[in-house]
N, CA, C and O atoms as a printed pandas DataFrame, in Angstrom:
     atom_number atom_name residue_name chain_id  residue_number  x_coord  y_coord  z_coord
0              1         N          MET        A               1  102.994  125.596   79.116
1              2        CA          MET        A               1  101.673  125.439   79.707
2              3         C          MET        A               1  100.621  125.584   78.603
3              4         O          MET        A               1  100.788  126.380   77.679
4              5         N          PHE        A               2   99.564  124.826   78.705
5              6        CA          PHE        A               2   98.492  124.868   77.718
6              7         C          PHE        A               2   97.635  126.110   77.886
7              8         O          PHE        A               2   97.693  126.804   78.902
8              9         N          GLU        A               3   96.848  126.365   76.872
9             10        CA          GLU        A               3   95.864  127.442   76.938
10            11         C          GLU        A               3   94.486  126.820   76.800
11            12         O          GLU        A               3   94.327  125.769   76.179
12            13         N          TYR        A               4   93.508  127.467   77.374
13            14        CA          TYR        A               4   92.135  126.980   77.294
14            15         C          TYR        A               4   91.549  127.414   75.957
15            16         O          TYR        A               4   90.869  128.436   75.867
16            17         N          LYS        A               5   91.821  126.621   74.915
17            18        CA          LYS        A               5   91.331  126.912   73.568
18            19         C          LYS        A               5   91.452  125.655   72.723
19            20         O          LYS        A               5   92.042  124.667   73.159
20            21         N          ASP        A               6   90.895  125.686   71.511
21            22        CA          ASP        A               6   91.050  124.568   70.589
22            23         C          ASP        A               6   92.534  124.339   70.340
23            24         O          ASP        A               6   93.318  125.288   70.299
24            25         N          TYR        A               7   92.917  123.075   70.174
25            26        CA          TYR        A               7   94.314  122.750   69.926
26            27         C          TYR        A               7   94.370  121.516   69.032
27            28         O          TYR        A               7   93.869  120.449   69.388
28            29         N          ASN        A               8   94.986  121.682   67.867
29            30        CA          ASN        A               8   95.058  120.599   66.886
30            31         C          ASN        A               8   93.670  119.995   66.692
31            32         O          ASN        A               8   92.757  120.699   66.262
32            33         N          ASP        A               9   93.487  118.724   66.992
33            34        CA          ASP        A               9   92.185  118.072   66.801
34            35         C          ASP        A               9   91.265  118.207   68.017
35            36         O          ASP        A               9   90.130  117.731   67.987
36            37         N          PHE        A              10   91.734  118.840   69.067
37            38        CA          PHE        A              10   90.944  119.002   70.281
38            39         C          PHE        A              10   90.070  120.244   70.158
39            40         O          PHE        A              10   90.556  121.330   69.841
40            41         N          ILE        A              11   88.779  120.074   70.410
41            42        CA          ILE        A              11   87.836  121.192   70.370
42            43         C          ILE        A              11   87.480  121.544   71.812
43            44         O          ILE        A              11   87.086  120.679   72.595
44            45         N          TYR        A              12   87.623  122.817   72.149
45            46        CA          TYR        A              12   87.395  123.265   73.522
46            47         C          TYR        A              12   86.034  123.916   73.676
47            48         O          TYR        A              12   85.675  124.812   72.912
48            49         N          ASP        A              13   85.277  123.466   74.665
49            50        CA          ASP        A              13   83.982  124.040   75.011
50            51         C          ASP        A              13   84.211  125.017   76.166
51            52         O          ASP        A              13   84.326  124.605   77.320
52            53         N          LYS        A              14   84.277  126.303   75.853
53            54        CA          LYS        A              14   84.586  127.318   76.867
54            55         C          LYS        A              14   83.548  127.361   77.978
55            56         O          LYS        A              14   83.884  127.623   79.133
56            57         N          LYS        A              15   82.296  127.108   77.638
57            58        CA          LYS        A              15   81.222  127.178   78.623
58            59         C          LYS        A              15   81.397  126.124   79.720
59            60         O          LYS        A              15   81.116  126.387   80.890
60            61         N          ARG        A              16   81.858  124.944   79.341
61            62        CA          ARG        A              16   81.974  123.841   80.294
62            63         C          ARG        A              16   83.401  123.527   80.714
63            64         O          ARG        A              16   83.615  122.781   81.670
64            65         N          GLY        A              17   84.370  124.083   80.016
65            66        CA          GLY        A              17   85.755  123.818   80.367
66            67         C          GLY        A              17   86.215  122.420   80.021
67            68         O          GLY        A              17   86.994  121.812   80.754
68            69         N          VAL        A              18   85.728  121.908   78.895
69            70        CA          VAL        A              18   86.013  120.532   78.495
70            71         C          VAL        A              18   86.476  120.504   77.050
71            72         O          VAL        A              18   85.935  121.210   76.199
72            73         N          TRP        A              19   87.491  119.676   76.779
73            74        CA          TRP        A              19   87.915  119.437   75.396
74            75         C          TRP        A              19   87.261  118.161   74.899
75            76         O          TRP        A              19   86.969  117.255   75.680
76            77         N          GLY        A              20   87.036  118.098   73.601
77            78        CA          GLY        A              20   86.542  116.890   72.961
78            79         C          GLY        A              20   87.459  116.515   71.819
79            80         O          GLY        A              20   87.994  117.392   71.140
80            81         N          VAL        A              21   87.648  115.226   71.596
81            82        CA          VAL        A              21   88.511  114.752   70.521
82            83         C          VAL        A              21   88.043  113.367   70.082
83            84         O          VAL        A              21   87.491  112.604   70.874
84            85         N          ASP        A              22   88.270  113.061   68.823
85            86        CA          ASP        A              22   87.973  111.727   68.289
86            87         C          ASP        A              22   89.153  110.812   68.605
87            88         O          ASP        A              22   90.297  111.135   68.283
88            89         N          PHE        A              23   88.876  109.681   69.229
89            90        CA          PHE        A              23   89.900  108.693   69.544
90            91         C          PHE        A              23   89.427  107.343   69.043
91            92         O          PHE        A              23   88.604  106.691   69.686
92            93         N          TRP        A              24   89.937  106.927   67.912
93            94        CA          TRP        A              24   89.582  105.660   67.277
94            95         C          TRP        A              24   88.074  105.544   67.048
95            96         O          TRP        A              24   87.498  104.471   67.224
96            97         N          GLY        A              25   87.448  106.631   66.662
97            98        CA          GLY        A              25   86.022  106.621   66.378
98            99         C          GLY        A              25   85.139  106.851   67.598
99           100         O          GLY        A              25   83.914  106.846   67.485
100          101         N          TYR        A              26   85.737  107.049   68.741
101          102        CA          TYR        A              26   84.994  107.333   69.964
102          103         C          TYR        A              26   85.243  108.780   70.358
103          104         O          TYR        A              26   86.345  109.299   70.182
104          105         N          LEU        A              27   84.219  109.425   70.891
105          106        CA          LEU        A              27   84.360  110.791   71.376
106          107         C          LEU        A              27   84.920  110.739   72.792
107          108         O          LEU        A              27   84.393  110.025   73.645
108          109         N          VAL        A              28   85.972  111.483   73.037
109          110        CA          VAL        A              28   86.598  111.531   74.354
110          111         C          VAL        A              28   86.496  112.957   74.878
111          112         O          VAL        A              28   86.821  113.910   74.171
112          113         N          PHE        A              29   86.044  113.099   76.117
113          114        CA          PHE        A              29   85.989  114.392   76.786
114          115         C          PHE        A              29   87.132  114.470   77.787
115          116         O          PHE        A              29   87.415  113.502   78.492
116          117         N          LEU        A              30   87.793  115.631   77.847
117          118        CA          LEU        A              30   88.906  115.841   78.762
118          119         C          LEU        A              30   88.703  117.136   79.534
119          120         O          LEU        A              30   88.255  118.139   78.979
120          121         N          ALA        A              31   89.034  117.103   80.805
121          122        CA          ALA        A              31   89.042  118.300   81.642
122          123         C          ALA        A              31   90.322  118.275   82.469
123          124         O          ALA        A              31   90.814  117.202   82.818
124          125         N          VAL        A              32   90.850  119.422   82.775
125          126        CA          VAL        A              32   92.113  119.516   83.496
126          127         C          VAL        A              32   91.851  119.677   84.992
127          128         O          VAL        A              32   91.063  120.525   85.412
128          129         N          ALA        A              33   92.535  118.837   85.794
129          130        CA          ALA        A              33   92.384  118.893   87.246
130          131         C          ALA        A              33   93.612  119.465   87.934
131          132         O          ALA        A              33   93.602  119.674   89.147
132          133         N          ALA        A              34   94.673  119.720   87.170
133          134        CA          ALA        A              34   95.914  120.218   87.768
134          135         C          ALA        A              34   96.720  120.940   86.703
135          136         O          ALA        A              34   96.474  120.789   85.507
136          137         N          THR        A              35   97.666  121.710   87.148
137          138        CA          THR        A              35   98.591  122.341   86.218
138          139         C          THR        A              35   99.997  121.822   86.503
139          140         O          THR        A              35  100.302  121.402   87.619
140          141         N          ILE        A              36  100.826  121.856   85.503
141          142        CA          ILE        A              36  102.203  121.385   85.611
142          143         C          ILE        A              36  103.114  122.589   85.816
143          144         O          ILE        A              36  102.953  123.624   85.170
144          145         N          ASP        A              37  104.060  122.437   86.715
145          146        CA          ASP        A              37  105.039  123.492   86.967
146          147         C          ASP        A              37  106.127  123.408   85.903
147          148         O          ASP        A              37  107.026  122.573   85.996
148          149         N          ASP        A              38  106.049  124.263   84.905
149          150        CA          ASP        A              38  107.023  124.253   83.807
150          151         C          ASP        A              38  108.431  124.600   84.273
151          152         O          ASP        A              38  109.397  124.338   83.557
152          153         N          ASN        A              39  108.565  125.181   85.451
153          154        CA          ASN        A              39  109.877  125.557   85.969
154          155         C          ASN        A              39  110.589  124.417   86.696
155          156         O          ASN        A              39  111.740  124.565   87.107
156          157         N          ASP        A              40  109.911  123.285   86.856
157          158        CA          ASP        A              40  110.493  122.146   87.578
158          159         C          ASP        A              40  110.218  120.841   86.834
159          160         O          ASP        A              40  109.510  119.976   87.351
160          161         N          PRO        A              41  110.775  120.687   85.612
161          162        CA          PRO        A              41  110.443  119.529   84.780
162          163         C          PRO        A              41  110.953  118.195   85.322
163          164         O          PRO        A              41  110.496  117.143   84.874
164          165         N          ILE        A              42  111.879  118.211   86.265
165          166        CA          ILE        A              42  112.375  116.961   86.832
166          167         C          ILE        A              42  111.365  116.392   87.836
167          168         O          ILE        A              42  111.032  115.208   87.785
168          169         N          ASN        A              43  110.887  117.233   88.736
169          170        CA          ASN        A              43  109.947  116.791   89.763
170          171         C          ASN        A              43  108.495  116.874   89.316
171          172         O          ASN        A              43  107.645  116.153   89.838
172          173         N          ASP        A              44  108.209  117.725   88.378
173          174        CA          ASP        A              44  106.850  117.871   87.852
174          175         C          ASP        A              44  106.937  117.647   86.350
175          176         O          ASP        A              44  106.969  118.597   85.567
176          177         N          LYS        A              45  106.973  116.396   85.965
177          178        CA          LYS        A              45  107.216  116.022   84.568
178          179         C          LYS        A              45  106.205  116.672   83.634
179          180         O          LYS        A              45  105.040  116.830   83.999
180          181         N          PRO        A              46  106.633  117.047   82.442
181          182        CA          PRO        A              46  105.725  117.700   81.487
182          183         C          PRO        A              46  104.800  116.685   80.806
183          184         O          PRO        A              46  104.844  116.499   79.590
184          185         N          ALA        A              47  103.968  116.040   81.615
185          186        CA          ALA        A              47  103.033  115.041   81.084
186          187         C          ALA        A              47  101.789  114.992   81.970
187          188         O          ALA        A              47  101.881  115.053   83.196
188          189         N          TYR        A              48  100.644  114.884   81.336
189          190        CA          TYR        A              48   99.395  114.672   82.063
190          191         C          TYR        A              48   99.047  113.203   81.984
191          192         O          TYR        A              48   99.326  112.557   80.974
192          193         N          LEU        A              49   98.452  112.671   83.011
193          194        CA          LEU        A              49   98.010  111.281   83.028
194          195         C          LEU        A              49   96.513  111.242   82.779
195          196         O          LEU        A              49   95.766  112.089   83.269
196          197         N          SER        A              50   96.090  110.262   82.021
197          198        CA          SER        A              50   94.681  110.182   81.664
198          199         C          SER        A              50   94.218  108.735   81.699
199          200         O          SER        A              50   94.984  107.813   81.420
200          201         N          VAL        A              51   92.960  108.555   82.043
201          202        CA          VAL        A              51   92.329  107.243   82.028
202          203         C          VAL        A              51   91.022  107.397   81.271
203          204         O          VAL        A              51   90.230  108.289   81.573
204          205         N          LEU        A              52   90.793  106.541   80.296
205          206        CA          LEU        A              52   89.514  106.544   79.595
206          207         C          LEU        A              52   88.576  105.664   80.420
207          208         O          LEU        A              52   88.794  104.458   80.544
208          209         N          ALA        A              53   87.552  106.261   80.970
209          210        CA          ALA        A              53   86.673  105.558   81.895
210          211         C          ALA        A              53   85.229  105.580   81.408
211          212         O          ALA        A              53   84.832  106.445   80.628
212          213         N          HIS        A              54   84.470  104.631   81.876
213          214        CA          HIS        A              54   83.033  104.557   81.601
214          215         C          HIS        A              54   82.307  105.506   82.543
215          216         O          HIS        A              54   82.820  105.841   83.611
216          217         N          ARG        A              55   81.145  105.928   82.158
217          218        CA          ARG        A              55   80.348  106.866   82.960
218          219         C          ARG        A              55   80.113  106.337   84.374
219          220         O          ARG        A              55   80.182  107.097   85.340
220          221         N          SER        A              56   79.841  105.059   84.496
221          222        CA          SER        A              56   79.575  104.489   85.823
222          223         C          SER        A              56   80.808  104.549   86.728
223          224         O          SER        A              56   80.675  104.698   87.943
224          225         N          GLN        A              57   81.983  104.438   86.157
225          226        CA          GLN        A              57   83.205  104.552   86.952
226          227         C          GLN        A              57   83.390  105.982   87.464
227          228         O          GLN        A              57   83.863  106.192   88.581
228          229         N          MET        A              58   83.021  106.941   86.655
229          230        CA          MET        A              58   83.105  108.336   87.077
230          231         C          MET        A              58   82.120  108.628   88.206
231          232         O          MET        A              58   82.400  109.441   89.087
232          233         N          GLN        A              59   80.967  107.961   88.177
233          234        CA          GLN        A              59   79.978  108.169   89.230
234          235         C          GLN        A              59   80.528  107.741   90.584
235          236         O          GLN        A              59   80.238  108.365   91.604
236          237         N          THR        A              60   81.318  106.681   90.590
237          238        CA          THR        A              60   81.930  106.220   91.837
238          239         C          THR        A              60   82.813  107.308   92.439
239          240         O          THR        A              60   82.834  107.490   93.657
240          241         N          ILE        A              61   83.535  108.023   91.598
241          242        CA          ILE        A              61   84.368  109.132   92.079
242          243         C          ILE        A              61   83.491  110.235   92.649
243          244         O          ILE        A              61   83.777  110.773   93.719
244          245         N          LEU        A              62   82.422  110.572   91.935
245          246        CA          LEU        A              62   81.529  111.632   92.416
246          247         C          LEU        A              62   80.838  111.237   93.718
247          248         O          LEU        A              62   80.641  112.074   94.598
248          249         N          ASP        A              63   80.469  109.963   93.840
249          250        CA          ASP        A              63   79.812  109.495   95.063
250          251         C          ASP        A              63   80.752  109.499   96.268
251          252         O          ASP        A              63   80.303  109.540   97.413
252          253         N          ASN        A              64   82.037  109.456   96.006
253          254        CA          ASN        A              64   83.041  109.439   97.071
254          255         C          ASN        A              64   83.970  110.646   96.963
255          256         O          ASN        A              64   85.173  110.540   97.200
256          257         N          ALA        A              65   83.407  111.766   96.608
257          258        CA          ALA        A              65   84.195  112.977   96.349
258          259         C          ALA        A              65   85.077  113.373   97.524
259          260         O          ALA        A              65   86.145  113.952   97.326
260          261         N          HIS        A              66   84.652  113.075   98.724
261          262        CA          HIS        A              66   85.435  113.444   99.911
262          263         C          HIS        A              66   86.806  112.755   99.963
263          264         O          HIS        A              66   87.680  113.166  100.726
264          265         N          LEU        A              67   86.986  111.722   99.160
265          266        CA          LEU        A              67   88.256  110.998   99.134
266          267         C          LEU        A              67   89.270  111.594   98.153
267          268         O          LEU        A              67   90.433  111.189   98.132
268          269         N          PHE        A              68   88.823  112.555   97.342
269          270        CA          PHE        A              68   89.658  113.067   96.259
270          271         C          PHE        A              68   89.887  114.569   96.386
271          272         O          PHE        A              68   89.149  115.275   97.073
272          273         N          ASP        A              69   90.912  115.026   95.716
273          274        CA          ASP        A              69   91.226  116.448   95.614
274          275         C          ASP        A              69   90.052  117.172   94.951
275          276         O          ASP        A              69   89.528  116.684   93.949
276          277         N          PRO        A              70   89.627  118.314   95.480
277          278        CA          PRO        A              70   88.485  119.032   94.904
278          279         C          PRO        A              70   88.647  119.384   93.419
279          280         O          PRO        A              70   87.671  119.332   92.670
280          281         N          SER        A              71   89.848  119.736   92.988
281          282        CA          SER        A              71   90.017  120.068   91.568
282          283         C          SER        A              71   89.841  118.838   90.684
283          284         O          SER        A              71   89.369  118.950   89.553
284          285         N          PHE        A              72   90.219  117.665   91.193
285          286        CA          PHE        A              72   90.000  116.423   90.447
286          287         C          PHE        A              72   88.509  116.126   90.343
287          288         O          PHE        A              72   88.014  115.761   89.277
288          289         N          VAL        A              73   87.806  116.281   91.438
289          290        CA          VAL        A              73   86.353  116.048   91.440
290          291         C          VAL        A              73   85.662  117.017   90.484
291          292         O          VAL        A              73   84.737  116.629   89.771
292          293         N          ASN        A              74   86.102  118.267   90.465
293          294        CA          ASN        A              74   85.523  119.245   89.539
294          295         C          ASN        A              74   85.747  118.836   88.089
295          296         O          ASN        A              74   84.851  118.990   87.260
296          297         N          ALA        A              75   86.929  118.316   87.773
297          298        CA          ALA        A              75   87.210  117.862   86.407
298          299         C          ALA        A              75   86.341  116.662   86.044
299          300         O          ALA        A              75   85.823  116.578   84.931
300          301         N          VAL        A              76   86.187  115.744   86.977
301          302        CA          VAL        A              76   85.318  114.586   86.739
302          303         C          VAL        A              76   83.887  115.051   86.523
303          304         O          VAL        A              76   83.213  114.583   85.605
304          305         N          TYR        A              77   83.424  115.959   87.354
305          306        CA          TYR        A              77   82.069  116.491   87.202
306          307         C          TYR        A              77   81.888  117.146   85.832
307          308         O          TYR        A              77   80.844  116.984   85.201
308          309         N          ALA        A              78   82.887  117.877   85.376
309          310        CA          ALA        A              78   82.780  118.566   84.083
310          311         C          ALA        A              78   82.625  117.578   82.935
311          312         O          ALA        A              78   81.791  117.786   82.054
312          313         N          VAL        A              79   83.413  116.508   82.930
313          314        CA          VAL        A              79   83.297  115.554   81.818
314          315         C          VAL        A              79   82.023  114.721   81.935
315          316         O          VAL        A              79   81.436  114.350   80.918
316          317         N          VAL        A              80   81.590  114.425   83.149
317          318        CA          VAL        A              80   80.333  113.693   83.342
318          319         C          VAL        A              80   79.166  114.536   82.853
319          320         O          VAL        A              80   78.264  114.028   82.185
320          321         N          ARG        A              81   79.181  115.803   83.179
321          322        CA          ARG        A              81   78.113  116.705   82.727
322          323         C          ARG        A              81   78.075  116.783   81.202
323          324         O          ARG        A              81   77.002  116.772   80.598
324          325         N          GLN        A              82   79.254  116.863   80.588
325          326        CA          GLN        A              82   79.335  116.894   79.131
326          327         C          GLN        A              82   78.763  115.595   78.550
327          328         O          GLN        A              82   78.003  115.622   77.582
328          329         N          TYR        A              83   79.130  114.478   79.142
329          330        CA          TYR        A              83   78.634  113.169   78.702
330          331         C          TYR        A              83   77.116  113.087   78.840
331          332         O          TYR        A              83   76.424  112.643   77.925
332          333         N          ASP        A              84   76.612  113.515   79.985
333          334        CA          ASP        A              84   75.175  113.414   80.251
334          335         C          ASP        A              84   74.337  114.261   79.302
335          336         O          ASP        A              84   73.179  113.930   79.048
336          337         N          THR        A              85   74.888  115.331   78.781
337          338        CA          THR        A              85   74.121  116.180   77.866
338          339         C          THR        A              85   74.367  115.842   76.392
339          340         O          THR        A              85   73.743  116.421   75.503
340          341         N          LEU        A              86   75.275  114.908   76.144
341          342        CA          LEU        A              86   75.563  114.493   74.767
342          343         C          LEU        A              86   74.354  113.793   74.156
343          344         O          LEU        A              86   73.781  112.889   74.766
344          345         N          GLN        A              87   73.971  114.203   72.972
345          346        CA          GLN        A              87   72.892  113.542   72.255
346          347         C          GLN        A              87   73.487  112.776   71.095
347          348         O          GLN        A              87   74.254  113.320   70.300
348          349         N          VAL        A              88   73.124  111.506   71.006
349          350        CA          VAL        A              88   73.635  110.634   69.951
350          351         C          VAL        A              88   72.476  110.281   69.022
351          352         O          VAL        A              88   71.442  109.781   69.464
352          353         N          ASN        A              89   72.661  110.545   67.742
353          354        CA          ASN        A              89   71.662  110.201   66.747
354          355         C          ASN        A              89   72.237  109.141   65.835
355          356         O          ASN        A              89   73.289  109.339   65.226
356          357         N          ILE        A              90   71.554  108.021   65.740
357          358        CA          ILE        A              90   71.977  106.919   64.874
358          359         C          ILE        A              90   71.329  107.117   63.515
359          360         O          ILE        A              90   70.106  107.209   63.400
360          361         N          VAL        A              91   72.165  107.182   62.492
361          362        CA          VAL        A              91   71.669  107.373   61.133
362          363         C          VAL        A              91   72.018  106.136   60.326
363          364         O          VAL        A              91   73.172  105.709   60.293
364          365         N          ASP        A              92   71.025  105.568   59.681
365          366        CA          ASP        A              92   71.278  104.375   58.826
366          367         C          ASP        A              92   71.830  104.774   57.502
367          368         O          ASP        A              92   72.101  103.915   56.663
């Protein structure tokens, strides 16, 4: 099971519960919506599934939160919040 801390190239923001990592020159934010049962690797495979999505796609999930598991919605909210507060400075 993972720990809520920096790991390899992943930087963990304890305040928001979000990891950040460079992926091909793009910043990716990750939040965990579930835990894996390490005692049942056949039925609960030791792998997390991830989708790199645009901010507008995440908004659709938030707008329809009643259709999703609350922990998933919380994870989506966490990465959206991180994205919304990100400041990008273009330097020539």
